[in-house]
Structure formats: structure tokens, C-alpha cells
C-alpha positions as CSV (number, residue, x, y, z in Angstrom):
1,M,-15.7,16.7,107.2
2,N,-16.4,13.3,105.4
3,N,-13.5,11.4,105.8
4,N,-15.2,8.8,103.3
5,R,-15.6,10.9,100.1
6,T,-12.7,11.2,97.4
7,N,-11.6,13.3,94.8
8,K,-10.5,10.8,92.5
9,R,-12.5,10.0,89.6
10,Q,-14.4,6.4,89.8
11,K,-13.2,3.7,86.8
12,P,-16.3,4.0,84.6
13,N,-17.3,0.1,84.6
14,S,-17.3,-1.3,80.8
15,K,-20.7,-2.3,81.3
16,N,-21.8,1.6,82.0
17,N,-19.9,2.9,79.4
18,K,-21.9,0.7,77.2
19,K,-24.9,2.6,78.9
20,K,-27.0,5.1,76.5
21,N,-28.0,7.8,78.9
22,P,-31.5,8.9,78.6
23,N,-31.0,12.2,78.7
24,I,-28.8,13.0,76.3
25,K,-29.6,12.3,72.1
26,Q,-28.0,9.6,70.0
27,R,-26.5,11.2,66.8
28,P,-27.7,9.6,64.0
29,K,-25.0,6.9,62.0
30,K,-24.5,9.0,58.7
31,K,-25.6,6.5,55.3
32,M,-24.3,6.7,52.0
33,K,-26.3,8.5,49.9
34,T,-27.8,5.8,46.8
35,W,-26.7,7.8,44.0
36,K,-22.3,8.4,45.8
37,K,-23.1,3.9,46.0
38,I,-24.0,4.3,42.3
39,F,-20.6,6.4,41.6
40,L,-18.3,4.7,43.7
41,V,-18.6,1.3,41.5
42,I,-19.2,2.9,38.5
43,L,-15.9,4.1,38.8
44,L,-14.8,0.6,40.5
45,I,-15.9,-0.7,36.8
46,L,-14.3,1.9,35.2
47,L,-10.8,1.3,36.7
48,V,-11.4,-2.3,36.4
49,A,-12.7,-2.3,32.7
50,G,-10.2,0.6,31.6
51,G,-6.7,-1.8,33.1
52,V,-8.1,-5.0,31.0
53,F,-8.4,-2.7,27.4
54,A,-5.6,-1.4,28.4
55,Y,-3.7,-4.8,29.2
56,R,-5.5,-5.9,26.0
57,V,-4.2,-3.1,23.9
58,Y,-1.1,-3.9,25.3
59,K,-1.1,-7.8,24.6
60,N,-2.3,-6.4,21.1
61,G,1.2,-4.5,20.3
62,G,-0.1,-1.1,21.9
63,G,-0.7,2.5,20.1
64,L,-2.7,3.6,17.5
65,S,-2.8,-0.3,15.9
66,G,-3.4,-2.1,19.5
67,M,-5.8,0.6,20.4
68,L,-8.1,0.0,17.4
69,A,-7.5,-3.9,17.4
70,T,-8.6,-4.2,20.9
71,V,-11.6,-1.8,20.0
72,V,-12.6,-4.5,17.3
73,G,-12.5,-7.9,19.4
74,H,-9.3,-9.3,18.3
75,D,-6.3,-10.9,20.6
76,E,-3.0,-11.0,20.2
77,E,-3.3,-14.2,17.9
78,T,-5.7,-12.9,15.7
79,R,-3.1,-10.6,13.3
80,K,-0.9,-14.2,13.7
81,N,-3.4,-15.6,11.6
82,L,-4.3,-13.6,9.5
83,G,-3.1,-14.8,5.6
84,E,-2.4,-11.9,2.9
85,L,-4.8,-10.5,1.3
86,Q,-5.5,-10.1,-2.1
87,V,-7.5,-7.6,-4.1
88,L,-7.7,-7.7,-7.7
89,L,-8.3,-3.2,-8.5
90,M,-10.9,-2.6,-11.5
91,G,-10.5,0.9,-12.3
92,V,-13.5,1.8,-14.6
93,S,-14.7,5.4,-16.2
94,T,-17.8,6.4,-16.2
95,D,-18.2,9.0,-18.0
96,Q,-19.4,6.8,-21.4
97,E,-23.0,6.2,-21.0
98,G,-22.9,2.3,-21.6
99,V,-19.0,1.8,-21.9
100,A,-17.0,0.1,-18.7
101,L,-13.5,-0.6,-19.8
102,T,-11.3,-1.5,-17.4
103,D,-8.4,0.9,-18.1
104,T,-6.3,0.7,-14.9
105,I,-6.4,-3.6,-13.7
106,I,-3.7,-4.3,-10.5
107,V,-3.3,-6.8,-8.3
108,A,-2.9,-5.2,-4.2
109,S,-2.4,-7.4,-2.0
110,Y,-1.1,-7.0,2.0
111,N,0.1,-8.9,4.5
112,P,-0.8,-7.5,8.1
113,N,2.3,-9.4,10.0
114,T,5.2,-8.3,7.5
115,Q,4.0,-5.2,6.9
116,K,5.0,-5.7,3.2
117,A,2.5,-4.7,0.5
118,V,2.3,-4.9,-3.5
119,L,1.1,-3.1,-6.4
120,L,1.6,-4.8,-9.4
121,S,0.4,-3.0,-13.1
122,I,-1.9,-5.6,-15.0
123,P,-1.6,-3.8,-18.7
124,R,-4.2,-2.7,-20.0
125,D,-4.1,-4.3,-23.4
126,S,-2.6,-8.0,-22.4
127,F,-3.8,-10.2,-25.0
128,T,-6.1,-13.4,-23.7
129,G,-7.1,-14.4,-27.2
130,E,-6.2,-17.5,-28.2
131,N,-3.9,-16.6,-31.4
132,T,-1.6,-13.3,-31.9
133,K,-2.6,-13.2,-35.3
134,R,-6.1,-13.6,-35.4
135,A,-6.3,-11.0,-32.8
136,V,-9.3,-8.5,-31.7
137,A,-10.0,-6.1,-29.6
138,S,-12.4,-7.9,-27.6
139,D,-8.9,-10.3,-26.6
140,K,-7.6,-7.3,-24.6
141,I,-8.5,-7.6,-20.9
142,N,-9.5,-4.5,-20.3
143,A,-12.4,-5.3,-22.4
144,I,-13.5,-8.9,-20.5
145,Y,-15.6,-6.7,-18.0
146,N,-16.9,-4.4,-20.7
147,L,-18.1,-8.1,-22.9
148,T,-19.6,-10.3,-19.7
149,R,-20.0,-7.2,-16.8
150,E,-19.1,-9.9,-14.7
151,P,-15.6,-8.9,-11.8
152,K,-14.6,-12.5,-12.0
153,E,-14.5,-13.2,-15.4
154,T,-11.7,-10.0,-15.3
155,V,-10.7,-12.6,-11.8
156,E,-9.5,-16.5,-13.8
157,A,-7.5,-13.8,-17.2
158,V,-6.0,-12.4,-14.5
159,N,-4.8,-15.6,-12.5
160,E,-4.9,-17.0,-15.7
161,L,-1.7,-14.6,-16.7
162,T,0.0,-14.7,-13.8
163,G,-0.1,-17.8,-11.6
164,L,-2.1,-16.0,-8.6
165,D,-5.1,-17.5,-6.8
166,L,-7.3,-13.9,-6.5
167,Q,-10.4,-14.5,-5.0
168,Y,-11.2,-10.7,-3.7
169,Y,-12.3,-8.0,-6.2
170,A,-13.8,-4.3,-6.1
171,I,-14.2,-2.4,-9.0
172,V,-13.5,1.2,-8.5
173,Q,-15.9,4.0,-10.0
174,T,-14.9,7.5,-11.1
175,E,-17.1,8.7,-8.5
176,A,-15.6,6.5,-5.8
177,L,-12.0,7.6,-6.6
178,I,-13.7,11.8,-6.2
179,E,-15.4,11.3,-3.2
180,L,-12.6,9.4,-1.7
181,V,-9.3,12.5,-2.3
182,D,-11.9,15.1,-1.2
183,A,-12.5,12.5,2.0
184,I,-8.7,12.8,3.0
185,G,-7.1,15.5,0.7
186,P,-6.3,16.7,-1.0
187,V,-3.7,14.8,-1.9
188,E,0.1,15.6,-2.3
189,Y,2.0,14.7,-5.3
190,Y,4.7,14.8,-7.3
191,V,3.4,15.2,-11.1
192,P,6.0,13.8,-12.4
193,T,5.5,15.7,-15.7
194,D,3.8,18.6,-18.1
195,M,0.5,16.9,-19.0
196,N,-1.5,18.8,-21.9
197,Y,-4.0,16.9,-23.2
198,D,-8.1,17.6,-24.7
199,D,-10.4,15.1,-25.8
200,T,-13.8,16.6,-26.3
201,S,-15.7,13.6,-27.4
202,Q,-15.2,13.1,-24.2
203,D,-15.4,16.5,-22.3
204,L,-11.8,15.5,-21.1
205,H,-9.3,18.0,-20.8
206,I,-5.6,17.4,-18.5
207,H,-3.4,20.1,-17.5
208,F,-1.1,20.0,-15.2
209,E,2.4,21.7,-14.8
210,E,5.2,19.8,-13.4
211,G,5.8,19.6,-10.0
212,L,4.6,19.4,-6.4
213,Q,0.9,20.2,-6.5
214,E,-2.4,19.3,-4.4
215,I,-4.7,16.8,-6.1
216,D,-8.3,17.1,-5.0
217,G,-10.9,14.4,-6.3
218,Q,-11.6,16.3,-10.4
219,A,-7.9,15.8,-10.3
220,A,-7.3,12.9,-9.6
221,E,-9.0,11.2,-12.3
222,E,-7.3,13.1,-14.2
223,L,-4.3,12.6,-13.3
224,L,-4.7,8.6,-14.0
225,R,-6.6,8.8,-16.9
226,F,-3.5,10.6,-18.7
227,R,-0.9,8.8,-21.3
228,K,0.0,11.2,-24.1
229,N,-0.5,14.9,-24.9
230,N,-2.2,17.2,-27.9
231,D,1.3,16.7,-29.4
232,G,1.5,13.1,-28.8
233,T,4.7,12.7,-26.3
234,S,3.8,11.3,-23.3
235,F,6.0,10.6,-19.8
236,P,9.0,10.6,-19.7
237,S,12.0,7.5,-21.2
238,E,13.5,7.5,-18.3
239,Y,10.2,7.4,-16.2
240,G,8.3,4.9,-18.7
241,D,6.5,6.1,-22.2
242,N,3.0,5.9,-22.4
243,D,1.1,3.3,-20.6
244,I,5.0,2.1,-18.7
245,G,4.3,5.4,-17.9
246,R,0.7,5.8,-16.9
247,M,0.5,2.4,-15.1
248,R,4.0,3.4,-12.9
249,N,1.9,6.9,-12.5
250,Q,-1.5,5.4,-11.5
251,R,0.8,3.6,-9.0
252,E,2.9,6.2,-7.3
253,F,-0.7,8.3,-7.2
254,I,-2.0,5.1,-5.3
255,T,1.2,5.0,-2.4
256,A,0.7,9.2,-2.0
257,V,-3.8,8.5,-1.5
258,V,-2.3,4.9,1.1
259,E,0.0,7.1,2.5
260,Q,-2.6,10.3,3.6
261,T,-5.7,7.8,4.2
262,V,-3.7,6.2,7.4
263,K,-2.9,9.3,9.1
264,L,-3.8,9.8,12.2
265,E,-6.1,12.6,11.3
266,N,-7.9,10.0,8.3
267,I,-8.1,7.3,10.5
268,T,-11.5,9.4,12.4
269,K,-12.5,9.5,8.8
270,L,-13.0,6.1,8.4
271,G,-16.9,5.8,8.5
272,S,-17.3,8.5,6.3
273,I,-14.5,6.3,4.2
274,L,-16.2,3.0,4.4
275,D,-19.6,4.6,3.7
276,I,-18.4,5.5,0.2
277,A,-16.7,3.1,-1.0
278,S,-20.4,0.8,-0.2
279,R,-22.0,3.5,-2.4
280,N,-18.9,2.8,-5.4
281,L,-17.5,0.2,-5.2
282,I,-18.6,-3.1,-6.2
283,T,-17.3,-6.0,-4.9
284,N,-17.5,-9.3,-3.4
285,L,-15.1,-7.9,-0.2
286,N,-17.4,-8.0,3.1
287,F,-16.2,-5.3,6.1
288,D,-16.3,-8.7,8.2
289,V,-13.3,-9.2,6.3
290,L,-12.4,-6.0,5.7
291,K,-12.3,-4.8,9.1
292,D,-10.1,-7.2,10.6
293,Y,-6.7,-6.2,8.7
294,L,-7.8,-2.0,9.3
295,P,-6.7,-2.2,13.2
296,Y,-3.1,-3.0,11.5
297,A,-3.1,-0.5,8.5
298,V,-2.4,2.3,10.8
299,E,1.1,0.8,10.8
300,F,1.4,0.6,7.1
301,N,4.8,2.8,5.9
302,T,5.0,2.4,1.6
303,Q,8.7,1.9,2.9
304,N,7.3,-1.4,2.7
305,L,5.6,-1.4,-1.1
306,Q,6.8,-3.4,-3.1
307,T,5.1,-2.0,-7.3
308,A,5.3,-3.8,-11.2
309,S,4.1,-4.6,-14.0
310,L,3.8,-7.5,-16.0
311,P,6.2,-7.8,-18.6
312,G,6.3,-8.8,-21.8
313,S,6.2,-7.1,-25.6
314,V,3.9,-5.2,-28.2
315,P,4.3,-7.5,-31.7
316,N,4.0,-5.5,-34.5
317,L,0.7,-4.4,-36.7
318,N,1.0,-7.2,-38.9
319,Q,1.9,-9.8,-36.8
320,T,-1.6,-9.3,-34.8
321,N,-3.9,-8.7,-37.0
322,G,-3.6,-4.5,-36.9
323,V,-4.6,-4.8,-33.4
324,S,-2.3,-3.3,-30.4
325,I,-1.5,-5.6,-28.4
326,F,0.5,-6.9,-24.9
327,V,1.7,-10.4,-24.9
328,V,2.7,-11.6,-21.3
329,D,6.4,-13.0,-20.6
330,E,5.4,-16.3,-19.0
331,E,8.4,-17.7,-18.1
332,E,9.3,-13.6,-17.0
333,T,5.8,-13.8,-15.1
334,E,6.4,-16.1,-13.4
335,Q,10.2,-15.1,-11.5
336,L,8.5,-11.5,-10.5
337,V,5.3,-13.1,-9.3
338,K,7.1,-15.4,-7.0
339,E,9.8,-13.3,-5.7
340,L,6.6,-10.5,-5.0
341,F,4.0,-13.0,-3.3
342,Y,5.9,-16.3,-2.6
343,P,9.6,-15.4,-2.1
344,E,10.0,-18.0,0.3
345,E,9.3,-20.4,-2.4
346,L,12.5,-19.2,-4.8
347,T,14.1,-22.5,-5.1
348,E,17.3,-21.8,-3.7
349,E,19.3,-21.6,-7.1
350,E,16.9,-18.6,-7.7
351,T,18.5,-16.9,-4.7
352,T,21.6,-17.5,-3.6
353,D,24.3,-14.3,-4.4
354,G,21.3,-13.2,-6.7
355,N,21.7,-16.1,-10.0
356,T,18.6,-17.6,-11.4
357,T,19.8,-20.9,-12.7
358,N,17.5,-22.4,-16.0
359,T,17.1,-25.9,-14.1
360,A,14.5,-27.2,-16.9
361,N,17.1,-28.6,-19.1
362,N,19.4,-28.5,-15.9
363,T,22.2,-26.8,-17.3
364,N,24.5,-23.7,-15.1
365,T,23.6,-21.3,-17.9
366,T,22.4,-18.2,-16.5
367,S,19.2,-16.3,-17.1
368,S,18.4,-13.1,-19.0
369,H,17.3,-11.8,-15.0
370,S,21.0,-13.8,-13.3
371,T,24.1,-11.5,-11.9
372,N,26.2,-13.6,-9.8
373,S,27.4,-10.7,-7.6
374,K,27.4,-7.1,-6.9
375,A,29.5,-5.9,-8.6
376,S,28.1,-7.6,-11.9
377,V,24.7,-5.5,-11.2
378,K,25.6,-1.9,-13.4
379,I,23.7,0.8,-11.7
380,E,22.9,4.1,-13.1
381,V,22.0,7.0,-10.6
382,L,20.1,9.8,-12.0
383,N,19.8,13.0,-10.0
384,G,16.4,13.8,-9.0
385,T,17.6,16.6,-7.3
386,S,19.1,20.2,-7.0
387,N,21.9,19.6,-5.0
388,G,24.2,17.7,-6.7
389,K,26.1,16.6,-3.2
390,V,23.5,13.9,-2.8
391,L,24.0,12.2,-6.5
392,Q,27.5,11.5,-4.8
393,D,26.6,10.7,-2.4
394,V,24.7,8.2,-3.2
395,V,27.4,7.0,-5.9
396,N,30.3,6.4,-2.3
397,K,27.9,4.4,-0.6
398,L,26.8,2.5,-3.7
399,K,30.5,1.5,-4.5
400,E,31.8,0.7,-1.1
401,E,28.6,-1.8,-0.9
402,G,30.3,-3.3,-3.6
403,Y,28.4,-2.6,-6.6
404,N,29.5,-0.8,-10.1
405,V,27.5,2.1,-10.4
406,S,28.2,2.1,-14.3
407,R,26.5,5.6,-15.3
408,T,25.8,9.3,-13.2
409,G,23.8,11.7,-14.1
410,T,20.4,14.3,-14.0
411,T,16.7,14.3,-14.7
412,T,13.3,15.9,-13.8
413,S,13.2,16.9,-10.5
414,T,11.2,14.0,-8.3
415,S,9.8,14.0,-4.5
416,K,10.4,10.3,-4.0
417,T,13.1,8.0,-4.8
418,I,12.6,5.0,-7.2
419,I,14.9,2.5,-7.1
420,A,13.9,0.6,-11.0
421,N,14.7,-3.4,-11.2
422,K,14.9,-3.4,-15.7
423,N,16.9,-6.6,-15.9
424,D,14.9,-9.0,-13.3
425,I,17.4,-9.0,-10.5
426,A,16.5,-11.3,-7.6
427,T,14.7,-9.6,-4.8
428,T,17.5,-10.0,-2.4
429,I,20.1,-7.9,-4.7
430,M,17.1,-5.0,-4.8
431,S,16.5,-4.6,-1.2
432,N,20.4,-4.7,-0.3
433,I,20.2,-1.7,-2.6
434,K,17.8,-0.4,-1.0
435,E,19.6,-0.9,2.5
436,T,22.5,0.5,1.9
437,I,21.0,4.2,0.6
438,G,18.0,4.1,2.7
439,V,15.0,5.3,1.3
440,G,12.9,4.7,-1.6
441,S,10.4,2.7,-3.7
442,V,11.5,-0.3,-5.9
443,T,9.6,-0.5,-9.2
444,Y,10.2,-3.5,-12.2
445,S,10.1,-1.2,-15.2
446,N,11.4,-4.3,-17.4
447,G,14.4,-2.9,-19.2
448,E,12.4,0.6,-20.0
449,G,13.6,3.9,-19.0
450,S,16.5,6.2,-20.1
451,S,18.8,3.3,-20.0
452,S,18.8,-0.6,-21.5
453,K,22.5,-1.2,-20.9
454,V,22.0,-1.2,-17.2
455,D,20.2,-3.7,-14.4
456,V,19.3,-0.7,-11.5
457,T,18.3,2.6,-12.6
458,I,18.2,4.8,-9.6
459,I,16.2,8.0,-9.2
460,I,17.1,10.3,-6.0
461,G,14.2,11.9,-5.1
462,K,13.7,15.1,-2.5
463,D,13.1,12.8,0.1
464,Y,17.2,11.5,0.5
465,Q,19.1,12.9,3.3
466,L,22.3,13.8,3.3
């Protein structure tokens, strides 16, 4: 027996461990396939890019608006640098060959930072001539484009009447309205009155029943052209007769169109909408300007929309050479434009407690559109719902806030609450009334309506919640 043999295994030496046994085949190292490498690189890029995109969306305000702003290349400073967009909208009917009267003229503005918007109607018969006693039909503002075919001529006339500095215009032809409403619609709209009108010379037939309707493109054209019935009747007096009602109906339908356009399902149709615009609009507003505002427009709530019509009067025909014209009140228009477009420029006298002082003659007498306190504002509340409790609830809220509710009553059924400024009550007061009742669109009816003895008429719609 050999005592020198041992049963213990020798510890492997490091050098020997590194040596390869030539009798054993070594497995080759696995190499990552090229396609896997490419996939991982792409995945890494997507993760990084997605994180950067998500961060930019967050910095741009988040949500759909932030996503759209990021897609078009905006950063958090872009919105801050955007001013208020103001455009003159002119509706032209193309059903009469060679005639292009702009019977619908509206100043539209939108501020992406405050999310405030304004629709200001310009009465189609607004006088633009030199002397009302020698008025002719071509002195009406709706005839300017028909005579010149130059949109800027109408823009200049509106600037002259309002004191605004409009640069952009958009002439909306009949086909554009029809196609747009059909693209996003039908549009749900409460028709304010029965409409029955026929004009065989224009092949125009307007027939609607009052109430909530689904309006398609063709119906939209008929709806917006309505002014009076075959028997001479027009809109209800509390809504506004003839052209006053016509302009209000136009503004409210545009509001309904805006509400439907900014719905998520219609944002996906933006390409189609822009295509309709490019084919049917005459405008100097290019897409590069428009696209900067679109991401923020999806946030817009029509509760932030103010609507109004230029104040003025219709003189007797024997004073205007037998021509029916609308004479804009310069002083009241200046005040209205300030309140709608330049509230920051209102003087202390014009904003304090809603009181406007006549500074021209340095006296403390107040003008017709001034109010000294909430208690001095005479409010009429009309119930446009079938629920009697609604009327009492609104009245109680107003009285608790200190307002003078001088009249109450009922009116035709309506879907939207309207707060009509009938005596140029200050914007601060009107905003407080809206805040008090919690709903409503502020309009300027310029003394028209169911009662000229009140300052504000509130028509309660079905959108009011108890």
C-alpha cells in the first residue's frame, strides 16, 4: 500500500483553471441578434421621447389642450404671448346670382389666456353715409361688399362704427355653413319660436316648430335667415323683434355650433373642417395664425361667451329719405365696446359700484346706463321652464344678494338661461348676477324686450339646476 497516495483532492491552481482542456469543446458566446438590438434601441428612444413628450404636455397645461399644443410645437410661453384674436365674420347668401349682401355681420373675438369670447352683431342696416336725410340703400353697411367685393371696405366701416382695430375677416358663404353643420352635426338647438315663411322668388321656405330640434346644414341656413313669418309676426317680444331677434338667433346658434365643434369627437374632424373652410371661406386669416389658437379653443366653455348688438335707433322714414336705416349710438357704442373688449381700460368712475360718471362736463350726474348699487338695478325674472320652483329659487338668490327683483313672470320654453342687459348696466354688475344664479349667457338687448322699465331681464332656461 502506497502511503504517499492521498484521497484528498488537490486545490485547483488558478493558472491551471484558466487553461482550456483541448479534449472538451467550448460553447461559443451567444451574440444578440441584430433585430433585437434595433428593437431595444427603438424602445429606449420611444421611452425617452415619450417621457419628454409627456413632460411637455404637462408644462403646456395637460389634457387634450396640452397634447395639441405640444403636437404643434408650442411651449409654456406660447399661450402667454398670444393676443386676443378678433375676426369680422360676414355671412353671404349665394342663392341670388350677382348679389352678395352681407346680411350677417359679427365681430368675433377669443382670448386664449382668459378663455373669454365675444360675439358682437352689427345690424345690417347700420348707416355708414354722411347725411341721414339723404340716405340711400347703398349707405347700409350690408351693401358695401356687394358694391365693392372688397372685404376690407366692410372691415374699415365696422372699425369706424365701433372704434375697434380689426385686421382679419372671414366671408362665410352659404355652402360653408351647410357643410360645416353637416360635418359636426346635426346641431342640437332650441328654436325660439314657430317659424313659417315662404319666398318663392328665392326658393326660400322656412318652417320650424318652437322647441329643441336637431339642425342639419340646410336647416341651419333657413334658421339663420328667418326674420318674420308670412303673417308679419316675428320673434317673441321678450326675445327681440325682427332684426334684433334675428341677430340674437344667429349668435345663439353660433354658440351651439361652437359647443358642438369643441367636443372631443369633433376635434378628430379638424382636417375636414379646415378643408371645408379652405374651399368656402374668403379670408385673410392664414392657417399659421389659426393653428396657434386651436389647441386652447378646446378648453373653451360657452358660459364665458358674451354676446351683444350695437346700440342705436331706427329713425322714421320721413327723416331718412324713405330708406329704413339703423343709426348707431356713438356714446353707448363706445361704452359697450369698452366693457366687452377693453374692460381694463374702464376708468375708476366707470367701474366703481357700476357707476358711470359723465366726465365730459366734469359733473357728477350719471348717464342712462349708470347704476349706484345692486339695489338700484331693477331685475325682471321670467321662467322659461315648466318648474315653478325654479322661478322662486332664482328670485330668492337675487334678493339675498341685494338686488331689486321688480317683476316676475313666465315666458316661452327655452333651453338656455339668458341675462339681458337692457340699460347698459356695468359689466361688473352683470358678471355678479350671473355668478349669483350660477348659469346664463349675458346679452345686450339695448332696451328691447318684454319690459323697458327694467334694467335686466333674466329668462330662466332648462339649464338652470335647483
